All heavy atoms as a GROMACS GRO file, in nm:
protein
  539
    1MET      N    1   0.698  -1.266   0.674
    1MET     CA    2   0.665  -1.177   0.572
    1MET      C    3   0.554  -1.078   0.626
    1MET      O    4   0.568  -0.959   0.593
    1MET     CB    5   0.603  -1.251   0.450
    1MET     CG    6   0.524  -1.171   0.343
    1MET     SD    7   0.631  -1.068   0.238
    1MET     CE    8   0.674  -1.185   0.121
    2ASP      N    9   0.452  -1.120   0.699
    2ASP     CA   10   0.360  -1.039   0.745
    2ASP      C   11   0.406  -0.930   0.818
    2ASP      O   12   0.359  -0.810   0.790
    2ASP     CB   13   0.254  -1.129   0.827
    2ASP     CG   14   0.132  -1.049   0.873
    2ASP    OD1   15   0.061  -0.984   0.783
    2ASP    OD2   16   0.106  -1.044   0.986
    3ASN      N   17   0.483  -0.945   0.930
    3ASN     CA   18   0.517  -0.835   1.007
    3ASN      C   19   0.609  -0.745   0.925
    3ASN      O   20   0.604  -0.617   0.943
    3ASN     CB   21   0.588  -0.876   1.131
    3ASN     CG   22   0.610  -0.774   1.232
    3ASN    OD1   23   0.534  -0.687   1.237
    3ASN    ND2   24   0.721  -0.782   1.306
    4LEU      N   25   0.691  -0.798   0.839
    4LEU     CA   26   0.788  -0.716   0.769
    4LEU      C   27   0.724  -0.613   0.684
    4LEU      O   28   0.750  -0.488   0.672
    4LEU     CB   29   0.880  -0.798   0.688
    4LEU     CG   30   0.986  -0.739   0.591
    4LEU    CD1   31   1.085  -0.643   0.676
    4LEU    CD2   32   1.050  -0.838   0.510
    5PHE      N   33   0.621  -0.666   0.607
    5PHE     CA   34   0.549  -0.573   0.505
    5PHE      C   35   0.434  -0.489   0.569
    5PHE      O   36   0.394  -0.395   0.514
    5PHE     CB   37   0.509  -0.656   0.383
    5PHE     CG   38   0.631  -0.687   0.296
    5PHE    CD1   39   0.679  -0.809   0.300
    5PHE    CD2   40   0.682  -0.598   0.210
    5PHE    CE1   41   0.785  -0.851   0.216
    5PHE    CE2   42   0.788  -0.623   0.132
    5PHE     CZ   43   0.839  -0.758   0.127
    6PHE      N   44   0.358  -0.553   0.654
    6PHE     CA   45   0.239  -0.497   0.714
    6PHE      C   46   0.251  -0.430   0.841
    6PHE      O   47   0.164  -0.349   0.882
    6PHE     CB   48   0.122  -0.601   0.695
    6PHE     CG   49   0.108  -0.647   0.556
    6PHE    CD1   50   0.119  -0.780   0.531
    6PHE    CD2   51   0.054  -0.562   0.465
    6PHE    CE1   52   0.093  -0.832   0.403
    6PHE    CE2   53   0.034  -0.621   0.339
    6PHE     CZ   54   0.051  -0.745   0.309
    7GLY      N   55   0.346  -0.479   0.930
    7GLY     CA   56   0.361  -0.425   1.066
    7GLY      C   57   0.383  -0.284   1.077
    7GLY      O   58   0.316  -0.208   1.142
    8VAL      N   59   0.473  -0.220   0.994
    8VAL     CA   60   0.496  -0.081   1.000
    8VAL      C   61   0.374   0.006   0.946
    8VAL      O   62   0.339   0.099   1.017
    8VAL     CB   63   0.627  -0.047   0.916
    8VAL    CG1   64   0.647   0.107   0.904
    8VAL    CG2   65   0.748  -0.102   0.984
    9PRO      N   66   0.320  -0.027   0.835
    9PRO     CA   67   0.206   0.050   0.792
    9PRO      C   68   0.095   0.034   0.886
    9PRO      O   69   0.017   0.136   0.910
    9PRO     CB   70   0.162  -0.009   0.654
    9PRO     CG   71   0.286  -0.075   0.613
    9PRO     CD   72   0.366  -0.121   0.725
   10GLU      N   73   0.068  -0.082   0.942
   10GLU     CA   74  -0.038  -0.111   1.039
   10GLU      C   75  -0.019  -0.026   1.165
   10GLU      O   76  -0.104   0.054   1.203
   10GLU     CB   77  -0.058  -0.250   1.082
   10GLU     CG   78  -0.166  -0.282   1.179
   10GLU     CD   79  -0.177  -0.428   1.202
   10GLU    OE1   80  -0.082  -0.496   1.196
   10GLU    OE2   81  -0.296  -0.467   1.228
   11THR      N   82   0.102  -0.024   1.216
   11THR     CA   83   0.131   0.038   1.342
   11THR      C   84   0.127   0.197   1.332
   11THR      O   85   0.102   0.254   1.421
   11THR     CB   86   0.274  -0.011   1.391
   11THR    OG1   87   0.267  -0.148   1.411
   11THR    CG2   88   0.305   0.059   1.529
   12ASN      N   89   0.171   0.246   1.213
   12ASN     CA   90   0.188   0.384   1.191
   12ASN      C   91   0.080   0.458   1.111
   12ASN      O   92   0.088   0.576   1.088
   12ASN     CB   93   0.331   0.420   1.137
   12ASN     CG   94   0.439   0.375   1.223
   12ASN    OD1   95   0.463   0.435   1.334
   12ASN    ND2   96   0.504   0.257   1.195
   13GLY      N   97  -0.016   0.375   1.061
   13GLY     CA   98  -0.122   0.436   0.984
   13GLY      C   99  -0.069   0.463   0.839
   13GLY      O  100  -0.136   0.561   0.778
   14PHE      N  101   0.031   0.401   0.798
   14PHE     CA  102   0.082   0.421   0.656
   14PHE      C  103   0.011   0.342   0.559
   14PHE      O  104  -0.041   0.231   0.580
   14PHE     CB  105   0.223   0.392   0.639
   14PHE     CG  106   0.328   0.471   0.734
   14PHE    CD1  107   0.441   0.424   0.766
   14PHE    CD2  108   0.284   0.608   0.780
   14PHE    CE1  109   0.535   0.510   0.853
   14PHE    CE2  110   0.361   0.673   0.865
   14PHE     CZ  111   0.486   0.620   0.902
   15ILE      N  112   0.002   0.390   0.426
   15ILE     CA  113  -0.044   0.303   0.318
   15ILE      C  114   0.080   0.244   0.255
   15ILE      O  115   0.184   0.299   0.230
   15ILE     CB  116  -0.117   0.400   0.226
   15ILE    CG1  117  -0.237   0.446   0.273
   15ILE    CG2  118  -0.140   0.330   0.091
   15ILE    CD1  119  -0.313   0.556   0.197
   16LEU      N  120   0.064   0.118   0.222
   16LEU     CA  121   0.178   0.032   0.154
   16LEU      C  122   0.166   0.066   0.008
   16LEU      O  123   0.067   0.049  -0.047
   16LEU     CB  124   0.151  -0.110   0.190
   16LEU     CG  125   0.249  -0.201   0.124
   16LEU    CD1  126   0.390  -0.182   0.179
   16LEU    CD2  127   0.216  -0.347   0.159
   17VAL      N  128   0.282   0.089  -0.052
   17VAL     CA  129   0.283   0.108  -0.188
   17VAL      C  130   0.374  -0.004  -0.244
   17VAL      O  131   0.491  -0.026  -0.196
   17VAL     CB  132   0.350   0.243  -0.234
   17VAL    CG1  133   0.362   0.249  -0.388
   17VAL    CG2  134   0.266   0.354  -0.184
   18THR      N  135   0.323  -0.086  -0.336
   18THR     CA  136   0.398  -0.216  -0.377
   18THR      C  137   0.377  -0.229  -0.536
   18THR      O  138   0.285  -0.179  -0.591
   18THR     CB  139   0.345  -0.345  -0.317
   18THR    OG1  140   0.424  -0.456  -0.354
   18THR    CG2  141   0.205  -0.361  -0.341
   19ASN      N  142   0.467  -0.293  -0.591
   19ASN     CA  143   0.459  -0.340  -0.729
   19ASN      C  144   0.435  -0.483  -0.744
   19ASN      O  145   0.443  -0.540  -0.846
   19ASN     CB  146   0.576  -0.282  -0.823
   19ASN     CG  147   0.712  -0.353  -0.778
   19ASN    OD1  148   0.715  -0.443  -0.688
   19ASN    ND2  149   0.814  -0.329  -0.856
   20ASN      N  150   0.422  -0.541  -0.639
   20ASN     CA  151   0.410  -0.695  -0.633
   20ASN      C  152   0.264  -0.736  -0.642
   20ASN      O  153   0.178  -0.747  -0.548
   20ASN     CB  154   0.463  -0.742  -0.501
   20ASN     CG  155   0.452  -0.889  -0.478
   20ASN    OD1  156   0.382  -0.960  -0.556
   20ASN    ND2  157   0.534  -0.950  -0.392
   21ARG      N  158   0.232  -0.761  -0.765
   21ARG     CA  159   0.090  -0.814  -0.797
   21ARG      C  160   0.074  -0.964  -0.782
   21ARG      O  161  -0.043  -1.002  -0.783
   21ARG     CB  162   0.051  -0.763  -0.945
   21ARG     CG  163   0.043  -0.615  -0.953
   21ARG     CD  164   0.026  -0.578  -1.115
   21ARG     NE  165   0.024  -0.440  -1.129
   21ARG     CZ  166  -0.077  -0.361  -1.144
   21ARG    NH1  167  -0.194  -0.412  -1.130
   21ARG    NH2  168  -0.066  -0.229  -1.154
   22LYS      N  169   0.185  -1.036  -0.782
   22LYS     CA  170   0.178  -1.169  -0.778
   22LYS      C  171   0.132  -1.234  -0.639
   22LYS      O  172   0.042  -1.299  -0.634
   22LYS     CB  173   0.302  -1.229  -0.841
   22LYS     CG  174   0.303  -1.380  -0.865
   22LYS     CD  175   0.418  -1.427  -0.938
   22LYS     CE  176   0.401  -1.571  -0.977
   22LYS     NZ  177   0.500  -1.611  -1.064
   23SER      N  178   0.221  -1.202  -0.546
   23SER     CA  179   0.211  -1.259  -0.421
   23SER      C  180   0.152  -1.162  -0.305
   23SER      O  181   0.104  -1.221  -0.203
   23SER     CB  182   0.344  -1.318  -0.369
   23SER     OG  183   0.431  -1.223  -0.346
   24MET      N  184   0.154  -1.039  -0.334
   24MET     CA  185   0.115  -0.943  -0.227
   24MET      C  186  -0.037  -0.966  -0.190
   24MET      O  187  -0.068  -0.959  -0.073
   24MET     CB  188   0.145  -0.810  -0.257
   24MET     CG  189   0.116  -0.712  -0.150
   24MET     SD  190   0.215  -0.740  -0.004
   24MET     CE  191   0.392  -0.701  -0.058
   25PRO      N  192  -0.127  -0.998  -0.288
   25PRO     CA  193  -0.252  -1.013  -0.244
   25PRO      C  194  -0.289  -1.130  -0.146
   25PRO      O  195  -0.363  -1.120  -0.049
   25PRO     CB  196  -0.334  -1.044  -0.383
   25PRO     CG  197  -0.253  -0.964  -0.495
   25PRO     CD  198  -0.112  -0.986  -0.426
   26GLY      N  199  -0.218  -1.234  -0.168
   26GLY     CA  200  -0.224  -1.338  -0.074
   26GLY      C  201  -0.165  -1.314   0.062
   26GLY      O  202  -0.233  -1.344   0.159
   27HIS      N  203  -0.054  -1.243   0.067
   27HIS     CA  204   0.003  -1.207   0.194
   27HIS      C  205  -0.104  -1.105   0.265
   27HIS      O  206  -0.122  -1.110   0.389
   27HIS     CB  207   0.133  -1.139   0.179
   27HIS     CG  208   0.232  -1.225   0.123
   27HIS    ND1  209   0.282  -1.340   0.183
   27HIS    CD2  210   0.312  -1.209   0.013
   27HIS    CE1  211   0.371  -1.392   0.112
   27HIS    NE2  212   0.399  -1.318   0.003
   28LEU      N  213  -0.166  -1.007   0.187
   28LEU     CA  214  -0.261  -0.919   0.252
   28LEU      C  215  -0.380  -0.998   0.300
   28LEU      O  216  -0.428  -0.980   0.414
   28LEU     CB  217  -0.300  -0.827   0.150
   28LEU     CG  218  -0.411  -0.724   0.195
   28LEU    CD1  219  -0.365  -0.639   0.316
   28LEU    CD2  220  -0.449  -0.625   0.072
   29ALA      N  221  -0.426  -1.103   0.223
   29ALA     CA  222  -0.550  -1.178   0.264
   29ALA      C  223  -0.517  -1.251   0.401
   29ALA      O  224  -0.597  -1.252   0.489
   29ALA     CB  225  -0.592  -1.278   0.158
   30ASP      N  226  -0.401  -1.300   0.403
   30ASP     CA  227  -0.346  -1.378   0.533
   30ASP      C  228  -0.330  -1.278   0.648
   30ASP      O  229  -0.391  -1.301   0.768
   30ASP     CB  230  -0.206  -1.439   0.508
   30ASP     CG  231  -0.214  -1.552   0.420
   30ASP    OD1  232  -0.316  -1.606   0.388
   30ASP    OD2  233  -0.110  -1.590   0.369
   31HIS      N  234  -0.297  -1.158   0.613
   31HIS     CA  235  -0.288  -1.054   0.720
   31HIS      C  236  -0.439  -1.017   0.783
   31HIS      O  237  -0.429  -1.009   0.903
   31HIS     CB  238  -0.213  -0.936   0.667
   31HIS     CG  239  -0.189  -0.828   0.764
   31HIS    ND1  240  -0.097  -0.810   0.869
   31HIS    CD2  241  -0.260  -0.706   0.777
   31HIS    CE1  242  -0.104  -0.709   0.926
   31HIS    NE2  243  -0.205  -0.636   0.878
   32LEU      N  244  -0.519  -0.992   0.690
   32LEU     CA  245  -0.649  -0.954   0.728
   32LEU      C  246  -0.726  -1.074   0.795
   32LEU      O  247  -0.801  -1.043   0.887
   32LEU     CB  248  -0.721  -0.916   0.602
   32LEU     CG  249  -0.676  -0.782   0.529
   32LEU    CD1  250  -0.755  -0.766   0.411
   32LEU    CD2  251  -0.670  -0.661   0.630
   33ALA      N  252  -0.698  -1.201   0.753
   33ALA     CA  253  -0.760  -1.313   0.808
   33ALA      C  254  -0.719  -1.334   0.949
   33ALA      O  255  -0.796  -1.394   1.027
   33ALA     CB  256  -0.741  -1.435   0.721
   34SER      N  257  -0.591  -1.281   0.981
   34SER     CA  258  -0.550  -1.308   1.114
   34SER      C  259  -0.600  -1.197   1.220
   34SER      O  260  -0.560  -1.192   1.324
   34SER     CB  261  -0.398  -1.306   1.129
   34SER     OG  262  -0.347  -1.182   1.093
   35GLY      N  263  -0.699  -1.113   1.156
   35GLY     CA  264  -0.753  -1.009   1.243
   35GLY      C  265  -0.683  -0.874   1.251
   35GLY      O  266  -0.712  -0.797   1.325
   36ARG      N  267  -0.578  -0.868   1.166
   36ARG     CA  268  -0.503  -0.744   1.152
   36ARG      C  269  -0.560  -0.656   1.056
   36ARG      O  270  -0.672  -0.690   0.990
   36ARG     CB  271  -0.361  -0.775   1.118
   36ARG     CG  272  -0.288  -0.896   1.197
   36ARG     CD  273  -0.255  -0.853   1.336
   36ARG     NE  274  -0.172  -0.750   1.357
   36ARG     CZ  275  -0.029  -0.751   1.348
   36ARG    NH1  276   0.031  -0.871   1.340
   36ARG    NH2  277   0.043  -0.641   1.359
   37HIS      N  278  -0.511  -0.533   1.052
   37HIS     CA  279  -0.563  -0.435   0.938
   37HIS      C  280  -0.444  -0.355   0.873
   37HIS      O  281  -0.338  -0.381   0.916
   37HIS     CB  282  -0.655  -0.342   1.008
   37HIS     CG  283  -0.585  -0.231   1.101
   37HIS    ND1  284  -0.546  -0.259   1.222
   37HIS    CD2  285  -0.546  -0.114   1.071
   37HIS    CE1  286  -0.482  -0.164   1.270
   37HIS    NE2  287  -0.483  -0.068   1.178
   38ILE      N  288  -0.479  -0.285   0.781
   38ILE     CA  289  -0.379  -0.198   0.713
   38ILE      C  290  -0.462  -0.084   0.652
   38ILE      O  291  -0.566  -0.109   0.601
   38ILE     CB  292  -0.289  -0.273   0.605
   38ILE    CG1  293  -0.180  -0.190   0.545
   38ILE    CG2  294  -0.377  -0.329   0.491
   38ILE    CD1  295  -0.084  -0.259   0.464
   39PRO      N  296  -0.417   0.041   0.674
   39PRO     CA  297  -0.491   0.148   0.621
   39PRO      C  298  -0.522   0.150   0.473
   39PRO      O  299  -0.624   0.199   0.417
   39PRO     CB  300  -0.413   0.276   0.652
   39PRO     CG  301  -0.323   0.223   0.770
   39PRO     CD  302  -0.294   0.082   0.740
   40GLY      N  303  -0.436   0.102   0.402
   40GLY     CA  304  -0.456   0.090   0.251
   40GLY      C  305  -0.336   0.041   0.188
   40GLY      O  306  -0.222   0.022   0.241
   41ILE      N  307  -0.353   0.003   0.052
   41ILE     CA  308  -0.244  -0.050  -0.031
   41ILE      C  309  -0.270  -0.010  -0.167
   41ILE      O  310  -0.379  -0.014  -0.221
   41ILE     CB  311  -0.237  -0.205  -0.016
   41ILE    CG1  312  -0.116  -0.260  -0.088
   41ILE    CG2  313  -0.367  -0.265  -0.061
   41ILE    CD1  314  -0.087  -0.409  -0.067
   42PHE      N  315  -0.158   0.050  -0.228
   42PHE     CA  316  -0.165   0.090  -0.368
   42PHE      C  317  -0.065  -0.012  -0.438
   42PHE      O  318   0.048  -0.018  -0.401
   42PHE     CB  319  -0.114   0.233  -0.385
   42PHE     CG  320  -0.209   0.340  -0.335
   42PHE    CD1  321  -0.150   0.449  -0.271
   42PHE    CD2  322  -0.332   0.336  -0.337
   42PHE    CE1  323  -0.237   0.555  -0.215
   42PHE    CE2  324  -0.422   0.434  -0.295
   42PHE     CZ  325  -0.367   0.533  -0.236
   43THR      N  326  -0.124  -0.055  -0.545
   43THR     CA  327  -0.031  -0.148  -0.630
   43THR      C  328  -0.004  -0.065  -0.745
   43THR      O  329  -0.091  -0.021  -0.830
   43THR     CB  330  -0.106  -0.277  -0.671
   43THR    OG1  331  -0.144  -0.337  -0.550
   43THR    CG2  332  -0.021  -0.374  -0.741
   44ILE      N  333   0.119  -0.046  -0.785
   44ILE     CA  334   0.167   0.043  -0.892
   44ILE      C  335   0.204  -0.043  -0.999
   44ILE      O  336   0.225  -0.163  -0.994
   44ILE     CB  337   0.291   0.128  -0.839
   44ILE    CG1  338   0.407   0.041  -0.796
   44ILE    CG2  339   0.244   0.224  -0.736
   44ILE    CD1  340   0.538   0.116  -0.774
   45ASP      N  341   0.218   0.022  -1.129
   45ASP     CA  342   0.248  -0.032  -1.250
   45ASP      C  343   0.406  -0.054  -1.269
   45ASP      O  344   0.476   0.043  -1.265
   45ASP     CB  345   0.197   0.042  -1.359
   45ASP     CG  346   0.216  -0.010  -1.511
   45ASP    OD1  347   0.286  -0.099  -1.516
   45ASP    OD2  348   0.143   0.045  -1.588
   46VAL      N  349   0.439  -0.174  -1.273
   46VAL     CA  350   0.583  -0.213  -1.281
   46VAL      C  351   0.652  -0.156  -1.402
   46VAL      O  352   0.769  -0.138  -1.419
   46VAL     CB  353   0.605  -0.352  -1.271
   46VAL    CG1  354   0.584  -0.411  -1.146
   46VAL    CG2  355   0.545  -0.436  -1.387
   47ASN      N  356   0.567  -0.122  -1.510
   47ASN     CA  357   0.619  -0.067  -1.637
   47ASN      C  358   0.634   0.087  -1.632
   47ASN      O  359   0.690   0.142  -1.733
   47ASN     CB  360   0.527  -0.108  -1.755
   47ASN     CG  361   0.518  -0.263  -1.771
   47ASN    OD1  362   0.620  -0.328  -1.763
   47ASN    ND2  363   0.408  -0.312  -1.785
   48GLN      N  364   0.596   0.148  -1.536
   48GLN     CA  365   0.612   0.295  -1.524
   48GLN      C  366   0.749   0.336  -1.456
   48GLN      O  367   0.798   0.249  -1.385
   48GLN     CB  368   0.503   0.359  -1.440
   48GLN     CG  369   0.368   0.366  -1.496
   48GLN     CD  370   0.270   0.448  -1.416
   48GLN    OE1  371   0.280   0.441  -1.287
   48GLN    NE2  372   0.170   0.509  -1.478
   49SER      N  373   0.797   0.449  -1.491
   49SER     CA  374   0.913   0.489  -1.441
   49SER      C  375   0.891   0.532  -1.283
   49SER      O  376   0.778   0.555  -1.259
   49SER     CB  377   0.985   0.608  -1.521
   49SER     OG  378   0.897   0.715  -1.500
   50ILE      N  379   0.997   0.545  -1.212
   50ILE     CA  380   0.975   0.597  -1.079
   50ILE      C  381   0.911   0.738  -1.083
   50ILE      O  382   0.826   0.771  -1.004
   50ILE     CB  383   1.104   0.595  -1.009
   50ILE    CG1  384   1.160   0.447  -0.979
   50ILE    CG2  385   1.104   0.678  -0.870
   50ILE    CD1  386   1.296   0.437  -0.917
   51GLY      N  387   0.954   0.823  -1.180
   51GLY     CA  388   0.903   0.958  -1.188
   51GLY      C  389   0.750   0.952  -1.208
   51GLY      O  390   0.685   1.031  -1.153
   52GLN      N  391   0.709   0.865  -1.297
   52GLN     CA  392   0.562   0.857  -1.326
   52GLN      C  393   0.494   0.812  -1.206
   52GLN      O  394   0.385   0.864  -1.171
   52GLN     CB  395   0.549   0.762  -1.447
   52GLN     CG  396   0.581   0.816  -1.590
   52GLN     CD  397   0.580   0.701  -1.688
   52GLN    OE1  398   0.624   0.594  -1.662
   52GLN    NE2  399   0.515   0.738  -1.802
   53THR      N  400   0.547   0.716  -1.137
   53THR     CA  401   0.481   0.661  -1.013
   53THR      C  402   0.471   0.777  -0.914
   53THR      O  403   0.362   0.787  -0.845
   53THR     CB  404   0.559   0.541  -0.968
   53THR    OG1  405   0.566   0.437  -1.055
   53THR    CG2  406   0.487   0.485  -0.829
   54VAL      N  407   0.579   0.844  -0.897
   54VAL     CA  408   0.573   0.952  -0.793
   54VAL      C  409   0.467   1.069  -0.831
   54VAL      O  410   0.390   1.111  -0.746
   54VAL     CB  411   0.710   1.021  -0.772
   54VAL    CG1  412   0.708   1.155  -0.708
   54VAL    CG2  413   0.815   0.914  -0.710
   55GLU      N  414   0.466   1.098  -0.969
   55GLU     CA  415   0.367   1.192  -1.009
   55GLU      C  416   0.222   1.144  -0.981
   55GLU      O  417   0.134   1.217  -0.936
   55GLU     CB  418   0.375   1.225  -1.155
   55GLU     CG  419   0.487   1.309  -1.192
   55GLU     CD  420   0.512   1.324  -1.342
   55GLU    OE1  421   0.416   1.298  -1.422
   55GLU    OE2  422   0.625   1.362  -1.384
   56GLU      N  423   0.197   1.011  -1.002
   56GLU     CA  424   0.055   0.952  -0.976
   56GLU      C  425   0.028   0.964  -0.818
   56GLU      O  426  -0.085   0.989  -0.781
   56GLU     CB  427   0.044   0.824  -1.040
   56GLU     CG  428   0.043   0.816  -1.181
   56GLU     CD  429   0.004   0.679  -1.234
   56GLU    OE1  430  -0.017   0.579  -1.162
   56GLU    OE2  431  -0.012   0.676  -1.359
   57LEU      N  432   0.124   0.923  -0.743
   57LEU     CA  433   0.110   0.924  -0.598
   57LEU      C  434   0.080   1.076  -0.552
   57LEU      O  435   0.000   1.097  -0.460
   57LEU     CB  436   0.227   0.875  -0.523
   57LEU     CG  437   0.234   0.718  -0.538
   57LEU    CD1  438   0.365   0.676  -0.484
   57LEU    CD2  439   0.121   0.643  -0.484
   58ILE      N  440   0.146   1.170  -0.609
   58ILE     CA  441   0.129   1.312  -0.574
   58ILE      C  442  -0.018   1.344  -0.619
   58ILE      O  443  -0.095   1.424  -0.539
   58ILE     CB  444   0.233   1.396  -0.639
   58ILE    CG1  445   0.369   1.378  -0.574
   58ILE    CG2  446   0.188   1.551  -0.634
   58ILE    CD1  447   0.477   1.450  -0.650
   59ILE      N  448  -0.067   1.312  -0.734
   59ILE     CA  449  -0.204   1.341  -0.762
   59ILE      C  450  -0.301   1.267  -0.664
   59ILE      O  451  -0.399   1.346  -0.637
   59ILE     CB  452  -0.223   1.294  -0.922
   59ILE    CG1  453  -0.144   1.373  -1.013
   59ILE    CG2  454  -0.373   1.294  -0.948
   59ILE    CD1  455  -0.150   1.308  -1.165
   60ILE      N  456  -0.276   1.156  -0.635
   60ILE     CA  457  -0.372   1.086  -0.530
   60ILE      C  458  -0.370   1.163  -0.419
   60ILE      O  459  -0.481   1.201  -0.345
   60ILE     CB  460  -0.325   0.939  -0.508
   60ILE    CG1  461  -0.344   0.869  -0.630
   60ILE    CG2  462  -0.399   0.889  -0.386
   60ILE    CD1  463  -0.284   0.731  -0.634
   61VAL      N  464  -0.258   1.216  -0.362
   61VAL     CA  465  -0.256   1.280  -0.224
   61VAL      C  466  -0.325   1.417  -0.247
   61VAL      O  467  -0.401   1.460  -0.163
   61VAL     CB  468  -0.102   1.312  -0.184
   61VAL    CG1  469  -0.089   1.417  -0.081
   61VAL    CG2  470  -0.033   1.179  -0.157
   62GLU      N  471  -0.295   1.489  -0.358
   62GLU     CA  472  -0.367   1.619  -0.375
   62GLU      C  473  -0.511   1.612  -0.393
   62GLU      O  474  -0.590   1.697  -0.363
   62GLU     CB  475  -0.302   1.689  -0.501
   62GLU     CG  476  -0.157   1.741  -0.467
   62GLU     CD  477  -0.083   1.795  -0.587
   62GLU    OE1  478  -0.128   1.781  -0.711
   62GLU    OE2  479   0.017   1.860  -0.572
   63ALA      N  480  -0.549   1.501  -0.452
   63ALA     CA  481  -0.712   1.486  -0.473
   63ALA      C  482  -0.780   1.415  -0.359
   63ALA      O  483  -0.897   1.412  -0.361
   63ALA     CB  484  -0.728   1.395  -0.590
   64SER      N  485  -0.705   1.387  -0.255
   64SER     CA  486  -0.759   1.322  -0.134
   64SER      C  487  -0.800   1.427  -0.027
   64SER      O  488  -0.746   1.533  -0.016
   64SER     CB  489  -0.660   1.234  -0.072
   64SER     OG  490  -0.630   1.124  -0.166
   65PHE      N  491  -0.895   1.390   0.050
   65PHE     CA  492  -0.930   1.457   0.172
   65PHE      C  493  -0.823   1.448   0.286
   65PHE      O  494  -0.774   1.341   0.296
   65PHE     CB  495  -1.078   1.436   0.224
   65PHE     CG  496  -1.185   1.463   0.120
   65PHE    CD1  497  -1.254   1.351   0.060
   65PHE    CD2  498  -1.218   1.578   0.089
   65PHE    CE1  499  -1.354   1.374  -0.038
   65PHE    CE2  500  -1.326   1.611  -0.011
   65PHE     CZ  501  -1.385   1.501  -0.064
   66GLU      N  502  -0.822   1.552   0.360
   66GLU     CA  503  -0.732   1.532   0.479
   66GLU      C  504  -0.776   1.422   0.563
   66GLU      O  505  -0.902   1.403   0.595
   66GLU     CB  506  -0.729   1.666   0.567
   66GLU     CG  507  -0.629   1.671   0.678
   66GLU     CD  508  -0.630   1.806   0.745
   66GLU    OE1  509  -0.663   1.902   0.688
   66GLU    OE2  510  -0.584   1.796   0.858
   67ASN      N  511  -0.674   1.336   0.614
   67ASN     CA  512  -0.724   1.212   0.697
   67ASN      C  513  -0.787   1.111   0.630
   67ASN      O  514  -0.857   1.024   0.684
   67ASN     CB  515  -0.783   1.260   0.819
   67ASN     CG  516  -0.693   1.344   0.912
   67ASN    OD1  517  -0.578   1.333   0.913
   67ASN    ND2  518  -0.750   1.444   0.983
   68GLU      N  519  -0.797   1.121   0.500
   68GLU     CA  520  -0.877   1.020   0.418
   68GLU      C  521  -0.808   0.880   0.416
   68GLU      O  522  -0.864   0.769   0.422
   68GLU     CB  523  -0.899   1.052   0.270
   68GLU     CG  524  -0.986   0.956   0.189
   68GLU     CD  525  -1.013   1.006   0.060
   68GLU    OE1  526  -0.966   1.125   0.013
   68GLU    OE2  527  -1.073   0.942  -0.024
   69TYR      N  528  -0.688   0.884   0.428
   69TYR     CA  529  -0.603   0.761   0.428
   69TYR      C  530  -0.534   0.738   0.552
   69TYR      O  531  -0.471   0.822   0.609
   69TYR     CB  532  -0.507   0.749   0.323
   69TYR     CG  533  -0.574   0.755   0.175
   69TYR    CD1  534  -0.566   0.874   0.105
   69TYR    CD2  535  -0.641   0.634   0.129
   69TYR    CE1  536  -0.625   0.874  -0.025
   69TYR    CE2  537  -0.705   0.648   0.015
   69TYR     CZ  538  -0.680   0.762  -0.067
   69TYR     OH  539  -0.746   0.761  -0.196
   0.00000   0.00000   0.00000
């Protein structure tokens, strides 16, 4: 699980976007406890449409500083 979900973001400097509020925090804690890192993680609302989620992510990008994430 660790390498599958965190390896690509960690290696490439990507932020992970997930709707998994149940088990992802535990997986993230295990990843960090093993001395690894991840640039960031956004947990999205499972009740929102894909369009709403994309709109929110665009707002985050537009409101962020260059190289902030």
